C-alpha positions in Angstrom: 117.6 24.0 19.6 117.7 20.9 17.4 114.8 19.1 15.7 114.5 15.9 13.7 113.6 17.0 10.1 111.7 14.5 8.4 112.6 15.9 5.0 116.3 15.1 5.6 115.8 12.3 8.1 118.4 13.9 10.3 118.5 16.0 13.5 119.2 19.7 12.6 120.1 22.9 14.4 116.9 25.2 14.3 117.4 28.6 12.7 114.2 30.6 12.0 113.8 32.5 8.7 113.2 35.9 10.4 115.0 36.6 13.7 113.3 35.4 16.8 110.0 34.7 15.0 108.8 31.2 14.4 106.1 30.6 11.8 104.5 27.3 12.3 101.6 25.3 10.5 99.9 22.5 12.3 97.5 20.2 10.7 94.2 20.7 12.4 90.9 18.7 12.5 88.5 17.5 9.6 85.3 18.6 11.5 83.0 15.7 10.6 82.9 14.1 14.0 84.5 14.5 17.5 88.2 14.4 17.5 89.7 11.2 19.1 92.7 10.6 21.3 94.8 9.8 18.3 94.2 13.3 17.0 95.0 14.7 20.4 98.2 12.9 20.6 99.3 15.0 17.6 97.8 18.2 19.1 99.5 17.7 22.4 102.9 17.1 20.7 102.2 20.4 18.7 101.4 22.2 22.0 104.6 20.9 23.6 106.5 22.1 20.6 104.8 25.6 20.7 105.4 25.9 24.5 108.9 24.8 24.2 109.7 27.4 21.5 108.2 30.1 23.5 110.2 28.7 26.7 113.3 29.0 24.7 112.6 32.6 23.9 111.0 32.6 20.5 107.8 34.3 19.3 105.5 31.9 17.8 102.8 32.6 14.9 100.9 29.3 14.7 98.3 28.4 12.3 96.0 25.4 12.7 93.6 24.6 9.8 89.9 23.6 10.2 89.0 21.3 7.2 85.3 22.0 6.9 84.9 20.9 3.2 86.1 17.6 2.0 84.7 14.3 1.0 84.0 13.1 4.6 82.2 16.4 5.8 80.1 16.6 2.6 79.2 12.9 2.9 78.2 13.0 6.6 76.2 16.3 6.4 74.2 15.0 3.6 73.5 11.7 5.4 72.4 13.9 8.3 70.2 16.1 6.1 71.9 19.2 7.6 73.6 22.1 5.8 77.4 21.8 5.7 78.2 24.9 7.7 75.6 24.0 10.4 76.9 20.3 10.6 80.5 21.3 10.9 79.9 24.1 13.4 78.9 21.6 16.1 82.3 19.8 15.6 84.3 23.0 15.5 82.9 24.1 18.7 83.5 20.9 20.3 87.1 20.9 19.1 87.7 24.2 20.7 86.2 23.0 23.9 88.3 19.9 23.9 91.5 22.1 23.4 90.5 24.2 26.3 89.8 21.1 28.4 93.2 19.7 27.7 95.0 23.0 28.2 96.3 23.2 24.7 97.3 26.9 24.0 95.5 28.7 21.4 97.1 29.2 17.9 97.2 32.7 16.5 95.0 31.6 13.5 92.4 29.0 12.9 91.5 29.4 9.2 88.5 27.5 7.8 88.8 26.0 4.5 85.4 27.3 3.3 86.4 30.8 3.8 89.7 30.6 1.8 88.4 29.2 -1.5 89.3 32.3 -3.6 93.0 31.7 -2.5 92.9 28.2 -3.7 91.4 29.2 -7.1 94.4 31.6 -7.5 96.9 28.9 -6.8 95.3 26.7 -9.3 95.4 29.3 -11.9 99.0 29.7 -11.5 99.5 25.8 -11.7 97.5 25.7 -14.9 99.5 28.6 -16.4 102.9 26.9 -15.5 101.9 23.5 -16.9 101.7 21.6 -13.6 98.0 21.1 -13.7 95.5 20.0 -16.4 91.8 19.8 -16.8 90.6 16.0 -17.0 87.9 14.5 -19.0 85.6 14.8 -15.9 86.1 18.7 -16.0 88.1 18.4 -12.6 91.5 19.8 -12.5 94.5 17.6 -11.6 98.1 18.1 -10.5 100.5 16.1 -12.7 103.1 14.7 -10.3 105.4 13.7 -13.2 105.9 17.4 -13.8 107.4 18.0 -10.5 110.9 16.6 -10.2 111.2 16.4 -6.4 107.9 14.6 -6.0 108.3 11.9 -3.3 111.2 13.3 -1.5 109.5 13.8 1.7 107.9 10.3 2.0 111.0 8.9 0.1 108.9 7.2 -2.6 110.6 5.4 -5.5 109.1 7.1 -8.4 110.8 4.9 -11.0 108.7 1.9 -9.9 105.4 3.8 -9.6 102.6 3.6 -12.2 102.3 6.8 -14.1 99.1 8.4 -15.3 96.7 7.3 -12.5 94.3 10.0 -11.5 92.5 10.2 -8.3 89.5 12.5 -7.5 89.0 11.4 -3.9 90.8 13.5 -1.2 92.7 10.4 0.1 94.2 7.5 -1.9 96.4 4.4 -1.2 99.6 5.0 0.8 101.6 2.9 -1.9 100.1 4.7 -4.9 101.5 7.8 -6.6 98.7 9.6 -8.4 97.8 12.9 -10.2 95.5 14.4 -7.4 92.5 16.7 -7.8 93.1 20.5 -7.2 89.5 21.3 -8.1 86.6 18.8 -8.3 84.0 19.5 -10.9 80.4 19.4 -9.1 78.5 16.2 -9.1 75.3 15.1 -7.5 77.1 13.8 -4.5 78.2 17.4 -3.5 74.7 18.6 -3.2 74.7 22.4 -2.5 78.4 22.5 -1.6 79.6 24.3 -4.6 81.7 27.5 -5.7 82.0 29.2 -8.9 85.5 29.2 -10.7 86.9 30.1 -14.1 86.6 26.3 -15.0 83.0 25.9 -13.8 81.2 25.1 -10.6 82.8 22.8 -8.1 84.9 22.6 -5.0 88.6 22.4 -3.9 90.5 19.3 -3.3 91.8 18.6 0.3 95.5 19.2 -0.4 95.2 22.5 -1.9 93.3 23.9 1.0 96.4 23.8 3.4 98.7 25.4 0.7 96.4 28.3 0.4 95.9 28.8 4.0 99.6 28.5 5.0 100.6 30.9 2.3 98.0 33.5 3.4 99.0 33.6 7.0 102.7 32.5 7.0 104.0 33.4 3.5 105.4 31.3 0.6 108.2 29.9 2.8 107.9 29.3 6.5 109.7 27.6 9.4 107.9 24.6 10.7 105.2 22.1 9.3 103.8 19.5 11.8 101.3 16.6 11.7 100.8 12.9 12.2 103.1 10.5 10.3 99.9 9.3 8.5 99.6 12.8 6.9 103.2 12.5 5.4 101.8 10.9 2.2 99.9 11.8 0.3 98.8 15.0 2.1 102.2 16.7 3.0 103.8 15.5 -0.2 101.1 17.0 -2.4 101.3 20.3 -0.3 105.0 20.5 -1.2 104.5 19.8 -4.9 101.7 22.3 -5.4 103.3 25.0 -3.2 106.8 24.9 -4.6 105.6 24.5 -8.1 103.2 27.6 -7.8 105.6 29.8 -5.8 109.1 28.7 -7.2 110.6 28.5 -3.8 111.0 26.2 -0.9 107.7 25.5 1.0 108.9 24.5 4.5 112.2 24.3 6.1 111.5 21.8 9.0 109.0 19.0 8.9 108.1 17.4 12.2 105.9 14.3 12.4 104.5 12.4 15.3 104.1 8.7 15.4 100.7 6.8 15.8 98.8 6.4 19.0 97.8 2.7 19.6 95.4 1.5 22.4 96.4 -1.6 24.4 98.9 -2.4 21.8 96.4 -2.4 18.9 95.4 0.1 16.3 92.5 2.2 17.6 89.2 0.9 16.1 85.6 1.1 16.9 85.1 -2.6 16.0 87.8 -3.4 18.7 86.1 -1.3 21.4 89.2 0.8 22.0 88.3 3.8 20.2 88.0 6.9 22.5 87.3 10.5 22.2 88.2 12.9 25.0 84.5 13.0 26.1 84.4 9.3 26.3 87.5 9.1 28.8 86.1 12.0 30.9 82.7 10.1 31.1 84.7 7.2 32.5 86.0 9.3 35.3 89.4 10.3 34.1 90.3 14.0 34.3 91.8 16.0 31.4 95.0 16.5 33.5 95.5 12.8 33.7 94.8 12.3 30.0 97.1 15.2 29.1 100.0 13.5 31.2 99.5 10.2 29.5 99.6 11.9 26.0 102.7 14.0 26.6 104.7 11.2 28.3 106.1 9.4 25.3 108.6 11.1 22.8 106.6 12.3 19.7 108.6 10.1 17.3 107.7 6.9 19.2 104.5 5.1 19.1 102.3 5.9 22.2 100.5 3.0 23.7 97.5 4.5 25.4 95.9 2.4 28.3 93.1 3.1 30.8 95.7 1.8 33.4 98.1 4.5 32.3 95.2 7.0 33.1 95.1 5.4 36.7 98.8 5.7 37.1 98.6 9.3 36.0 96.0 10.1 38.7 98.3 8.6 41.3 101.4 10.4 40.0 99.6 13.7 39.9 98.3 13.2 43.4 101.8 12.5 44.6 102.9 15.8 43.1 100.0 17.6 44.7 101.0 16.2 48.1 104.6 17.3 47.5 103.5 20.8 46.6 101.4 20.9 49.9 104.5 19.8 52.0 106.5 22.5 50.2 103.9 25.2 50.9 103.9 24.1 54.7 107.8 24.9 54.8 107.4 28.5 54.0 107.5 29.7 57.6 110.3 27.3 58.6 113.7 28.8 59.7 115.7 25.6 58.8 119.3 26.2 58.1 121.6 24.5 55.6 119.2 25.0 52.8 120.9 23.8 49.4 117.8 24.0 47.3 119.0 26.8 45.1 121.8 24.9 43.5 119.4 21.9 43.2 116.8 24.0 41.3 119.5 25.5 39.0 120.6 22.1 38.1 117.0 20.9 37.4 116.3 23.9 35.3 119.4 23.4 33.1 118.8 19.6 32.6 115.0 20.3 31.7 115.8 23.0 29.2 118.6 21.1 27.5 116.3 18.1 27.2 113.5 20.0 25.5 115.9 21.7 23.3 117.1 18.4 22.0 114.1 17.5 19.6 111.6 17.7 22.6 113.4 14.9 24.6 110.4 14.4 27.0 112.0 11.4 28.8 115.0 13.4 29.8 112.9 16.4 30.8 110.8 14.3 33.1 113.8 12.7 34.6 114.9 16.4 35.7 111.4 16.8 37.1 111.4 13.6 39.1 115.0 14.2 40.3 114.1 17.7 41.7 111.1 16.1 43.5 113.2 13.4 45.0 116.0 15.7 46.2 113.5 18.2 47.7 111.8 15.5 49.5 115.1 14.4 51.0 115.7 17.9 52.2 112.3 18.2 53.8 112.6 14.8 55.5 116.0 15.9 57.2 114.6 19.2 58.2 117.1 21.0 55.8 114.5 22.7 53.7 114.2 26.4 54.4 111.4 28.8 53.4 113.4 30.4 50.6 114.3 26.8 49.3 110.7 25.7 49.3 109.8 28.8 47.3 112.6 28.2 44.8 111.4 24.6 44.3 107.8 25.7 43.9 108.8 28.3 41.5 110.6 25.7 39.4 107.7 23.5 39.2 105.7 26.5 38.1 108.4 26.8 35.4 108.0 23.2 34.4 104.2 23.7 34.1 104.9 26.3 31.2 105.5 23.2 29.3 103.4 20.4 31.0 100.3 22.3 32.2 99.4 19.5 34.5 100.9 20.4 38.0 98.7 23.3 39.2 101.3 24.1 41.9 99.3 26.8 43.6 96.1 24.8 43.9 97.9 22.7 46.5 98.6 25.8 48.8 97.5 25.1 52.4 95.8 28.4 52.0 93.0 26.6 50.4 92.3 24.7 53.7 89.1 25.9 55.5 89.7 28.1 58.6 87.7 25.6 60.7 90.2 22.9 59.8 93.3 25.0 60.3 92.0 25.9 63.7 91.7 22.3 64.7 95.1 21.6 63.4 96.6 24.4 65.4 94.8 23.1 68.6 96.2 19.7 68.0 99.6 21.1 67.6 99.2 22.9 70.9 98.0 19.8 72.7 100.8 17.6 71.5 103.3 20.3 72.6 101.6 20.2 76.0 101.7 16.5 76.0 98.0 16.3 76.0 97.8 13.3 73.7 94.3 12.4 74.5 93.1 15.6 73.1 95.4 15.3 70.2 93.9 11.9 69.2 90.4 13.3 69.6 91.1 16.1 67.1 92.6 13.6 64.7 89.5 11.5 64.7 87.3 14.6 64.5 89.3 15.8 61.3 89.0 12.3 59.9 85.2 12.3 60.3 85.3 15.8 58.4 87.1 14.2 55.6 90.7 15.5 56.4 93.9 13.6 57.1 96.8 14.7 59.3 100.4 14.1 58.1 103.2 14.9 60.5 106.3 16.0 58.4 109.7 17.3 59.6 108.4 20.9 58.6 105.3 20.4 61.0 101.9 18.9 60.7 99.7 19.4 57.6 96.3 18.3 56.5 95.0 17.1 53.2 91.6 15.9 52.1 91.0 12.2 52.3 90.8 10.3 48.9 
């Protein structure tokens, strides 16, 4: 496998640290509101990555953090007059519901920042002892970026032209500013009752130290893959590297993978523009989770994804096309057609699909393999050359594709789901046509239409599907 490593800005062969096991940290949500589709663009990318690693034979240990204490969660919980843990629980629960709705596989660990503060304090102790951190005039503890020689290498920041000695207590700061960032924030009135005891007094952790502590606990001091949106590269990921490598004296992460932004109708997503959507917003508009997932996975992770409602409509039509295709394949199961060449066709599709995914998750080429198999299988069915074993092989390969895509639902298109009453009418119509009783055949067609079913005559025989 090959991945584009943001750290080196090059595509590299992937070699896990420990045999067949891949340890992966994926940036999770800050649970102060519902996740939006820009967030889910990243989570779908990480899901495709996880599924691909497993598809290629690796065992994956994935950690996705839940940021439940930071400036935003404290600000909004206090504004709502609700305790922090109660406030964030609502959004934690909704996040997991959204993951399930979008068929995103569960990670092995979902650590919450509030449950890992002791580990953060231990790292800060080490950084103070080693001279990478200092206590500021406000009694907060800051990381001195000037002490870390490699600071800026991930984001490729020109350190020589940066202003030195700037201190920032907030979790996030300007993308063009290099600053000594807060590891521990001394308590002030804005924090309310959100506070922990530490050797330096009462306070709370900064955002960046949270991920270093949680990744180290579950994955070790050095692990294989760290992912996230490109907006997290600086300052968040840069600061993670600095504090982790300074504390542990070893490399933090071997492969950094970042996904590009999602835009909506060609513009940055914004509530003021009316193009800001949560998953719940889109489902309320009548779009299914499968359709939304199809749109979110269809663009390579290192390219901007332009999300539109028209794309959701196109996804609906495309997925219906595949469902109809699966129904036709299911109807071939009892065919005795000769000259079936589907086996070779399936093997070719499998090879192309796997090769594409192993090449930095080349989703375009992977989809090309999917559409090519659908096109060639349809040709065989149209010419009556698709046999039962071939149809089964094609269906099996689409189930294999769905190990990555999780949108096809191949078996839900099985004709076995057609009610017995409808099947009986279809069989009666087939018999009527065979006996040249065309009047009765037309009557049955109209009867089925009135019941919400449409007949399609195919080379493999007639089939029915529910009318749209």
